[in-house]
C-alpha positions as CSV (number, residue, x, y, z in Angstrom):
1,M,-9.1,11.5,8.9
2,K,-6.4,10.2,6.6
3,K,-7.4,8.5,3.4
4,I,-5.6,5.1,2.7
5,I,-6.1,2.6,-0.2
6,I,-5.0,-0.8,0.0
7,I,-4.2,-2.9,-3.0
8,D,-3.6,-6.7,-2.7
9,D,-4.9,-9.6,-4.8
10,E,-5.6,-11.6,-1.6
11,I,-9.0,-10.8,-0.4
12,A,-8.3,-12.2,3.2
13,I,-5.4,-9.7,3.6
14,L,-7.6,-6.8,2.5
15,E,-10.3,-7.7,4.8
16,M,-8.0,-8.3,7.8
17,L,-6.1,-4.9,7.2
18,E,-9.2,-3.0,6.7
19,K,-11.0,-4.3,9.9
20,F,-7.7,-3.7,11.8
21,L,-7.2,-0.2,10.5
22,K,-10.7,1.1,10.5
23,R,-10.9,0.3,14.4
24,S,-8.8,3.5,15.3
25,E,-11.1,5.7,13.4
26,K,-8.1,7.7,12.2
27,F,-8.2,6.2,8.6
28,E,-10.8,6.1,5.8
29,I,-9.9,2.8,4.1
30,V,-10.6,1.8,0.6
31,T,-9.6,-1.7,-0.9
32,F,-9.0,-3.2,-4.3
33,F,-8.1,-6.8,-5.3
34,E,-7.8,-5.8,-8.9
35,S,-4.7,-3.8,-9.7
36,K,-6.0,-2.4,-13.0
37,K,-9.3,-1.1,-11.4
38,A,-7.2,0.3,-8.4
39,L,-4.9,2.3,-10.6
40,E,-7.8,3.8,-12.6
41,H,-9.4,4.7,-9.2
42,I,-6.1,6.4,-7.9
43,K,-6.0,8.6,-11.1
44,S,-9.3,10.3,-10.2
45,N,-9.3,10.2,-6.4
46,S,-7.0,11.6,-3.8
47,Y,-5.2,9.5,-1.0
48,D,-2.7,10.2,1.8
49,L,-1.1,6.7,1.5
50,V,-1.1,3.4,-0.5
51,L,-0.5,0.1,0.9
52,L,0.6,-1.9,-2.1
53,D,1.4,-5.6,-2.6
54,I,4.3,-6.1,-5.1
55,M,3.3,-9.4,-6.7
56,M,-0.1,-9.1,-8.3
57,P,-1.6,-10.3,-11.7
58,E,-2.3,-7.7,-14.5
59,F,-0.2,-4.9,-13.1
60,S,2.4,-5.5,-10.4
61,G,2.9,-3.2,-7.4
62,I,6.0,-2.1,-9.1
63,D,4.0,-1.0,-12.1
64,I,1.5,0.8,-9.9
65,L,4.1,2.4,-7.9
66,E,5.8,3.8,-10.9
67,E,2.4,5.2,-12.2
68,I,1.6,6.7,-8.8
69,K,5.0,8.5,-8.3
70,G,5.0,9.7,-11.8
71,T,1.6,11.6,-11.1
72,H,0.9,11.7,-7.3
73,T,4.3,12.4,-5.8
74,N,2.8,13.4,-2.4
75,I,1.2,10.0,-1.8
76,K,3.1,7.9,0.7
77,T,3.7,4.2,-0.4
78,I,4.3,1.2,1.8
79,M,5.1,-1.9,-0.3
80,M,3.9,-5.4,1.0
81,T,5.9,-8.4,-0.2
82,A,6.2,-12.1,0.7
83,Y,9.3,-12.1,-1.3
84,S,11.6,-10.0,1.1
85,T,14.7,-10.0,-1.2
86,I,16.8,-7.0,-0.8
87,D,16.8,-6.5,-4.8
88,K,12.8,-6.0,-4.7
89,V,13.2,-3.6,-1.7
90,I,16.0,-1.6,-3.5
91,D,13.9,-1.4,-6.7
92,C,11.0,-0.1,-4.8
93,K,13.0,2.5,-2.9
94,K,14.6,3.7,-6.1
95,L,11.1,4.3,-7.7
96,G,10.0,6.3,-4.6
97,A,8.5,3.8,-2.1
98,D,8.5,5.2,1.4
99,D,8.5,2.0,3.3
100,Y,7.8,-1.8,3.1
101,V,6.5,-4.7,5.2
102,T,6.9,-8.4,4.7
103,K,4.2,-11.0,4.6
104,P,3.2,-13.0,6.4
105,F,2.7,-10.0,8.8
106,V,4.4,-10.3,12.1
107,S,2.1,-7.8,13.7
108,L,-0.7,-5.7,12.4
109,R,0.3,-3.1,15.1
110,D,3.7,-2.8,13.3
111,I,1.9,-2.1,10.1
112,E,-0.2,0.5,11.7
113,N,2.8,2.1,13.3
114,K,4.6,2.3,10.0
115,I,1.4,3.9,8.5
116,L,1.4,6.5,11.4
117,D,5.2,7.2,10.9
118,N,4.8,7.8,7.3
119,L,1.8,10.0,7.7
120,K,3.6,11.9,10.6
121,L,0.8,11.1,13.1
């Protein structure tokens, strides 16, 4: 079972993604809506993939991405953004993001497929 952490300041999104992804029983899901707590948690736990919102209070997803890729280079990262500007996507790719999805989500199945692709499942 692959371990995934989802970090987003919108609780409804966390709950929706967690419920959808848990149904397959391929993933162990942990969610955080506070970026600072999530970052502390990641430092002492191991995950296969992080699904990470770019725009959050305290620490942005870009801040967290930089921290993760500086210490946990093997963790796959998929960025989530409502701001699908090419500049944000390029910035995230330069920092080591593996993929991205835009909000609102077109399909939860598409997100699941991106996760499966990135984890090579």
